[in-house]
Each structure stands twice: as C-alpha cells, then as structure tokens.
N, C-alpha and C positions, 0 to 999 in steps of 0.2 A: 504494500500500500504506500502510495506517495501522497503527500499533502500538496494541493495545488490551489492557487488563487486565480479565479476566473474573473476577468474584467468584462462587465456586461453593460451594453449600451441600451438605453430606452427605459430604464427603471426610474420611477419617480416617487413611489409611495408604498405603503404597507401592502396593498393588493399585489403590487409587482413583486415584492419580496415573497409573498405567499405563493404566487404563481411559479416563480423560479424554484423555490424550495420544493414544491410538489413535483415539478417537472424533473428535477435532478434526483429526487428520491425514487422515482420510477425507473431510473437507469440501473441495471444490474452492475454490481461492483462499485457503486458510489455510496459513500457515507457523507451526508451533508453535515458540516460542522457549524457553519455560520453563513447567513445571507444578509447583506445590507444593501442599501441602494447603490447600485453600480458594481457590486462584486459579490462573489460567493467563494467561501473557503470549503474545500471538500477533501476527502481522502478517497483516492481512486485505486482500484486494483487494476494495474495496467495489463494484466493477463486476461482480464474480462472486458474492460471498457476501453473504447477507442476515442481519440479526439473527435472523430466524426460523429460518434454517438452523443457526446456532450454538446456539440454544436447543434445537432438536430433537435435535442431535447429543449435547448434554450430557444431555438427558432420557433419550435412548435408552440412554446409558451408566449411567443410574440416579441421576443427580444433578440439582440445580436451579441454573439460572443466576439469580443474584440481581441482578447488574448488570454492565454493560460500560462501561468508561470509556476514552476515547482520550486 
C-alpha cells in the first residue's frame, strides 16, 4: 500500500467532498484517509488499483484528477 495525495479540480463544498469520498471508496484496493476541497489522501494497493481507475472514479463523480503524488 502506498499513500498518495490526489489533487482534484472542481470541488467547492461538502457535497463535493462526499461525492469524491464515495467514488474513491468504491474502487477496489483504495482506502480513503482524508478528503478536503481540492484533494484526497488515500492508501492504494498498486497491485489492485491503477491510475486509470482512480481517474475514472473521480471523473464519474464529476471532477478532474489533476495529479497524484506519492
């Protein structure tokens, strides 16, 4: 498991935080640690989850993944 900070564009309120949290929780291999406006801190099992899956989950929630840093 690696800890990653995801920079997310388009978030502005508590509803956004909840939407991103729920979207990331549904991705296998992801443990959501903290979500705030503009970013999410997660632990990801790189053997299970791909960057494309993280991007897709965030986009499906209506936001844009700007970057992911470990």
